[in-house]
N, C-alpha and C positions, 0 to 999 in steps of 0.2 A: 524323464517325465515324473512329475509329482504323484505321489501316492494319495490316497483319499484323506488321509490324517493332515498331511501338508496343505491339502486344498481346503479343508475345513478350517485349518488354522489361519491360513490367508483370508478366508471370507470373514471369520470373526474379527481379525484385525481391521479389515476394511469396514465391517459393520460399526466397530467401536470409533473409527476415524470419522465416518460420516455421521454419527450420532453427536459427536461434540464439535464438528466442524461448522462455524458460522459462514465461512468465506471459502468457497470452492470454485475453481476455474476448470470447466470440461474443455479439454483440447484434443486435437487430432494431430497425428504425426506420420502420415504416410511417407515412406522412403527417406527416413532420417538415418544418416549414417552413425556409426558408433561414435565418432568424434563429435558430430553435432549433438547427439544425445548426452554425451558426458558434459559438454559446454552447457547444455540446457540444465542439466541437474545442478551444476555448479552455480550457475546463474540464479536458479530458484533457491538454492540453500544460501546464497548470498543476500537475498531479499528476505530471509527468515522464514521461508516456506519448505513444504515437503511435496514430493513429487511421486506418483504411483501410476504405472500402467495397469489398466484393468480390462477384463473381458466385460463386453457390453452387457450380456445377460446376467453375470454375476454382479456386477454393479447395479443394475435394475432391482435385483432381488434383495441385495444388501441394503439398498437405500429406502426399502419400504418402511414407511413410519417415520421416517426423518425429514428434516426440512429440505434435504438435496433431493427428495424423491421426484419433484417436479421437474428437475433438469436432467435426470438421468434415466428417464423413460424414452424407449424408442430409439436408442442410440444406434448408429451405423458407422462402420468403418473402424480403424484402429483409433482407441480411445485411451486418454490418460487424465489424471486428475492432479490439481495443484491445490494444495491447502495452504492457507496463511492466517496470521492473526491481523496483519496489515494488508489489506485488499488494494490499496492505491500503489504501495510499493511493489508488489507482486505484479499487478496490472502493468506497471510502467515497464518492468524488465521483461514481461512476457510479450507486450506489443512490440518493444525494440527487438527482441529475438525474432519475432515473427516477421518483421520487416526484412531482416537479413536471411532468413531461412523460410522460404514460401512453403515448403513442405509441412510446416508447423501451423496449425490454424485453431481458432477458437470455434467451439460449439455452443457453448452457454456458460452462464455463470451464476453463483449463488453469493450475494453479498449481504451480510448481516440477516441472513435468513430469508431474503427475497431474491426471486429468480431475475436474472437480467439477461439481455439479449447481447449480440456482439457489438452493436453501436454503443451500448452503455458501458461495455468494457473498454472502449476506446475513449469515451467520456471520462470514465474513471482514471485511465492513464494519464490524461491531460490536467488532472488536478493537482495542486500544490501537495506536497508530501506533509506527513504530520508534523514534522519538525519545523517546516517553513510557516504552517499555520500557527503553531504555538509561538514562533518568533514574532510573526505579524500581531497576534494577540497581545503578547507581552508589550511591544512597541505601543500599541493603541492604550494599553493600561498605564504605562509609564509616562506617555507624553504629556498628559496634563499636569502630573507632578513636576516633570522637568520645566514646564512652562511656568508654574508657580514659583519654583526657585529662582528662574531667571528673572522674573518680575520683582520678586523680593531682593535680589541681589542688585537690581538696577537702581533702587532707591539709595542704598549704600554707595554704590559706584558714581551715581550722579553727584552726591553729597561730597565725595571725595574729590571730584573733578572740580566742582566750585570752591572748595577750600583751597585745592592746589592753584587755582587761577588767581584767587585772591591774595595767596602767599607770592606768586610770582609778580603780581601787579601792586606789591606793597599796600594792600587795603586794610591790612590788620595791624597797623602800627598805631601806638598810643601816643 
């Protein structure tokens, strides 16, 4: 059992994490086995996030005055928090994990400082990743330049074809 100083230290760490976190997923995990919990933590770390099991009343007190206060009020049951910088990637891995492990559930979320519900978390998980969006944006930016180069090359290519045809048909003899 933890002594008072360790509990205070854990509270302060949670308070600091909640103060700087813009993206938090509040989840429930009734009856997860040790192996399932290990895989969950590994999956969250792989998506660039961190995971913390919390007591409901401590989470509520620690969140006072932070953006996450609205999603951490009145929690019931076993609760854990998943923090991340990339909410889409974490939402994807957590929803995938929740599909294979029905004991893992979503309670609420905080994305970019705004509270979201379970449906919004699923919508977030269906969005393309940041890398996919950047790739599409670069394609859109690059496409007009590629078309311009293609048109400019077409003039020279067409001229070369005409000259080649003229040479083959002996049209340029003096």
